[in-house]
Each structure stands twice: as C-alpha cells, then as structure tokens.
C-alpha positions in Angstrom: -1.0 -4.3 -0.6 2.4 -5.3 0.7 3.0 -9.1 0.4 6.9 -10.2 1.2 7.7 -13.5 0.2 10.5 -15.1 2.0 12.1 -17.9 0.4 15.7 -19.6 -0.6 16.1 -21.3 -4.0 16.9 -24.2 -2.8 14.2 -24.7 -1.1 11.8 -27.4 -3.6 8.3 -26.3 -1.4 9.1 -22.7 -1.8 8.8 -23.4 -5.8 6.0 -25.6 -4.7 4.6 -22.0 -3.0 5.2 -19.6 -5.4 2.7 -21.4 -7.8 0.1 -21.9 -4.9 0.3 -18.3 -4.5 -0.3 -17.5 -7.8 -3.0 -19.6 -8.1 -4.4 -18.0 -4.9 -3.1 -14.3 -6.3 -5.5 -14.6 -9.7 -8.9 -15.5 -7.2 -7.9 -12.3 -5.4 -11.1 -9.5 -6.0 -8.1 -6.8 -5.4 -4.5 -8.6 -7.7 -3.4 -5.5 -8.8 -3.2 -3.8 -5.4 -0.5 -5.8 -4.5 2.4 -5.7 -4.1 5.2 -8.2 -3.9 8.3 -8.6 -3.2 10.8 -11.8 -2.6 12.8 -11.9 0.6 16.0 -13.5 1.0 16.5 -16.5 2.8 19.2 -19.5 2.7 18.3 -22.7 4.3 22.1 -22.5 4.8 23.9 -19.8 4.8 26.9 -21.6 5.2 27.9 -24.0 2.7 29.9 -23.9 0.7 29.6 -23.5 -3.4 28.2 -27.6 -4.3 27.8 -30.2 -1.7 29.0 -33.9 -3.6 26.5 -36.6 -4.0 23.2 -37.8 -4.7 20.8 -34.9 -3.1 19.6 -37.8 -1.7 21.7 -38.7 0.2 22.8 -35.2 1.3 19.1 -35.4 2.9 19.3 -38.8 4.2 23.3 -38.2 6.5 21.5 -33.7 7.1 18.8 -35.4 8.5 19.5 -39.0 10.2 17.6 -40.7 7.2 18.2 -43.9 5.8 18.2 -43.7 1.6 14.9 -45.2 1.5 13.4 -42.7 3.5 15.3 -39.8 1.5 14.0 -41.4 -1.2 10.5 -41.0 -0.3 10.6 -38.1 1.3 11.6 -36.5 -2.1 8.7 -38.8 -4.2 6.8 -37.4 -1.8 7.7 -33.4 -2.8 7.2 -34.2 -6.4 4.0 -35.8 -6.6 3.4 -32.4 -4.9 5.5 -30.3 -7.3 3.3 -32.3 -9.3 -0.3 -31.1 -7.8 1.2 -27.9 -8.6 1.7 -28.7 -12.3 5.7 -28.4 -12.1 7.4 -31.3 -13.0 10.5 -31.8 -10.4 13.2 -34.1 -11.0 15.3 -33.6 -7.8 17.2 -37.1 -8.8 19.7 -34.5 -10.9 19.6 -31.7 -8.0 23.5 -30.3 -7.5 22.9 -28.4 -4.1 25.0 -26.3 -2.9 25.1 -22.2 -1.5 22.6 -19.9 -3.0 24.1 -16.1 -1.4 24.7 -15.1 -5.6 21.5 -15.8 -6.5 19.7 -13.9 -4.1 21.9 -11.3 -4.9 20.9 -11.4 -8.4 17.3 -11.1 -7.4 18.0 -7.9 -5.4 19.1 -7.0 -9.3 16.4 -8.2 -10.5 13.7 -6.0 -8.0 15.6 -3.0 -9.6 14.4 -4.0 -13.2 11.2 -4.5 -12.1 11.9 -8.4 -12.7 12.5 -9.9 -10.0 8.8 -12.4 -9.6 10.5 -13.9 -13.6 14.2 -13.6 -12.3 12.8 -16.0 -9.2 10.7 -18.0 -11.3 14.3 -19.2 -13.7 15.8 -19.6 -10.5 13.8 -22.2 -10.0 13.0 -23.9 -12.3 16.8 -24.3 -12.6 17.5 -25.4 -9.8 14.5 -28.3 -9.3 13.6 -29.1 -13.4 17.2 -28.3 -15.0 19.2 -29.7 -12.0 21.7 -26.3 -12.4 23.8 -25.3 -9.8 22.8 -21.9 -8.6 26.2 -21.1 -7.2 27.9 -21.2 -10.8 28.4 -17.5 -12.3 27.7 -18.9 -15.4 24.6 -20.3 -15.0 24.2 -17.0 -13.5 24.4 -15.1 -16.1 23.1 -17.6 -18.4 20.1 -17.1 -16.2 19.4 -13.4 -15.5 20.4 -12.5 -19.0 17.5 -14.5 -20.0 14.9 -12.5 -18.2 16.1 -9.7 -19.5 18.8 -8.5 -17.1 21.7 -6.6 -18.5 24.5 -8.6 -18.7 27.6 -6.3 -17.9 25.0 -5.9 -14.9 25.4 -9.5 -14.2 28.8 -10.0 -14.0 30.0 -6.9 -12.2 27.6 -8.0 -9.3 28.9 -11.4 -9.0 33.2 -9.9 -8.9 31.7 -7.7 -6.1 30.3 -8.1 -3.2 26.5 -5.9 -4.5 23.5 -6.3 -2.6 24.8 -8.7 -0.3 24.0 -5.9 2.8 20.2 -6.2 1.0 20.7 -10.2 1.2 21.8 -10.3 4.5 19.6 -7.3 5.5 16.3 -9.7 4.6 18.1 -12.5 7.0 18.2 -9.9 9.8 14.3 -9.4 9.4 13.3 -12.6 9.3 15.4 -13.5 12.2 13.0 -10.8 14.2 10.3 -11.8 12.4 10.5 -15.6 14.1 10.8 -17.0 10.1 12.5 -20.2 10.7 11.2 -22.0 7.8 9.9 -21.2 4.5 8.0 -20.0 2.4 6.9 -17.4 4.4 4.3 -15.4 3.3 3.8 -11.5 5.4 1.4 -9.1 4.6 1.5 -5.7 5.6 4.0 -6.6 8.2 0.9 -7.6 10.5 -0.1 -10.8 8.8 1.9 -14.5 8.4 1.9 -17.6 6.8 4.7 -20.5 7.1 5.1 -23.1 3.8 3.7 -24.1 1.0 -0.2 -23.5 2.0 -3.1 -24.2 -0.2 -4.2 -22.0 -2.4 -7.3 -21.4 -0.8 -5.7 -21.0 2.6 -3.5 -17.6 0.6 -6.3 -16.4 -1.0 -7.8 -16.4 3.1 -5.2 -14.6 3.8 -5.4 -12.4 1.2 -8.7 -11.3 2.0 -7.6 -11.2 5.4 -4.0 -8.9 5.1 -7.0 -6.9 3.2 -10.1 -6.0 5.1 -7.5 -5.1 7.9 -6.5 -2.8 5.8 -9.5 -1.3 4.9 -11.3 -1.3 8.6 -7.5 0.1 8.8 -8.4 2.9 6.7 -11.3 3.7 8.0 -10.4 3.9 11.7 -8.1 6.4 10.5 
C-alpha cells in the first residue's frame, strides 16, 4: 500500500502530523507492507532565502493578527507539539524558502534515506532554529543522515530535482490540496491536517480494506 505525504519543512503542523502518523503506523497490522513517499509542497513558493524578523511578527503581519494573537497561536502549536513528544522553540525560528530543502529530500529518496532526511530537517527548523535555505545547514543535515557530501553540494549548486519538486506541487494542485500535511493512500483516499493517530490509523485500515476488496474483485 502506497502512502504519499505532502508537507512543507516550514509547516509546524507537518512535523506534528509526522509523529501522529508514526504512532498510527506502529499500531497498523500491515505496517511492513506500507511504502511511504514524502512529497514537496511550499506554503510560500515566493519566499526569499530568509524573511527578516521574529516568527510571531511575521505571522501577525501575514494573517492580520495582533502580536498577542500571534504569540498565542505559537503557544498553542508548541503545546500540541509537546503532546506529540516534540520540543518546539518557535521563538528562535528562522523563516525563508524551503525549495532547496525539498530538492535534498528528493536526493535522499534515491539513497533510501527520505524519511530520515525529512525528520532531520524538521528538527533543524522547529527545534534547533536553523535556516533551511542555508546551503551549509542543508549539507550538514544531509551528511548527518548519511548522504554523500559531494553529491549534496553538487545538487545544491545545480537545478537537480527542481523538476521533481515542481511535479509534486503540480500534482498537489491537481488533487486540490491547499494545506498540509496531506496523507494520500493509493491516490484514492486522503486526510488533511495533523490528524490524531487514531484517525490516521482508521485511514490506513480503510485503505487496506479497499485494496483487499479490489484484489478480490479482480
């Protein structure tokens, strides 16, 4: 069974959703038969390499909130993350383009390290407060999970995997995906948002049952 997850490294709910999905998968009876692919999605495709200012200030301006509302929103996300076992430090967040980070996730897929790369990038972004458009940050993270440094640097100095990132985003538009995380099973069923693990487990079981029914019918 194929599960595709559209997400952005800049999305705090996507890391929470990853933890919820992992909990669901741990309870799923056919977990060994699940193939997971992380798909690219940029919340802000036009973002510069770095957006200056504190994250709460940027959020307040983007969504027309007061500073108090923005800080309260970050506090809610931080608490939800804590409930999922993640220690967010949004006060040290550095915001900017995630396009190159997505390209490195595609490179990691070729080495069988996509999930580890995604995990390391989420950690860098929301826990360590690193800038995910910085080439040296990306190189260090990629090498840490096992990617060859020369290949990472060659990728970043070229347009390698740019088409793959755009293709993921084109598919997201075709599917009508307007928010992430988005979990899609066999391109038939989906669930949007950082759903509780119980709901994601239900989605996995529904997908498996449908797959079994199709096999019988054919």
